[in-house]
N, C-alpha and C positions, 0 to 999 in steps of 0.2 A: 795135954796141951792142945789148944785150939789152933788150927791152921786155916787160913783163908786163901782162896784162889779165885781169880777172875780171868775168864777166857773170852776172846772174840771167836765166834763160831761161824762155820759155813755148813749148811745142811743141803744135801743133794735131794731135790724133789722133782717130780715129773716135769714141772714147768721151769726148771733151772736150779739156780742156787739161791737159797735164802740165808740172810745173815742175821746174827743175833748175838746175845751175850749170856754167859753163865757165871753166876757167883756161887761158889761152893764154900761151905764152912764144914770142916771135919773136926770132930771132937771124939777122941777114942776111935771107935769104929762107926760112929753115927755121922750121917751126912744130912745137912739141911742147906737151904739156899733158895735161889730164884733163877728162873729161866726166862729170858726175853727172846721171843721168836714170833714172827708174823706181827711185829709191832705191838705185842702184848706181853706184859710181865706177869708171870705166875709163880706161885710157891711150889717148891718141891714138897711132896706129901711125906715121903719117907725114903731113906736110903742108907747104904752101908759102904764102907771102905775097908779094904784089907790088902796090904802088900802091892800097891800099885793098881789094884782093880777096884772099880767103882760101879755101883748100881743104885738107881733111884727111880722113883715114879712120880707122876703128877698128871696135870692136864695142860694141853696147849690150846690157846684160843686163836682162831682165825676170824676173818670177817664173817664167815658163814656158819661156823660150827665150833664146838669144843670137842677135842679128842683126848682120851686118856692115852698115856704112854708109859712104857717101861724102858729105861735106858740102861745100858751096861757097856763097859769098855775099860780102856787103860787110861791112867792119869799120871802125869809127872808135873813138876812145878811149872814147866814151860809149854807143855802140850797135852791135849786131851783128844782121844779118839773114841767115839761112841756109836752104838747102833740103837736107834729108837724104834721099838716095836709098838705099832698102833693098830687100830682097826682099819686104817687106810693103807697099811703095809709097813715095810721096814725102811727106815731112812738112815743113811750114814752121815755122821757129823765129824768134822775135824775142827780143832780149835787151837789157837795159840794164846799164850799169856798176853793179857792186855798190858801194853807197855806202861800205862799209867797206874795199873793196879798195885804194883809193888810199892810205888811211892805212896799211894793212898792208904794201903793196908798198913804200911809201916807207920805212917802218920797217925792212923786210927789207934794203933797199939800204944803209941806215946801219949796220945790225948785221952785214951780210954782208961 
């Protein structure tokens, strides 16, 4: 059974808080999706999920550079907490379920 989650994220970076979104699709133990951070949307390259723990990797694009990341943490339907390990350091992310996502994802299932 495929499950979809969408979160509004806050990432703590040296210059403050950056906001973004995360769309996750979980099928079996496989994770795929998209990360929107620094005003850029990127695909998750690979990932896995097991018993409330999630990990995935990809690349984040900023205005000046692209950086690879490995993210891991805890996930529930309503909340996600991740640490992003990058060549620029480790960044902590908290996220809450997007209030519109439950409506949109339910509608997608009915239309799909």
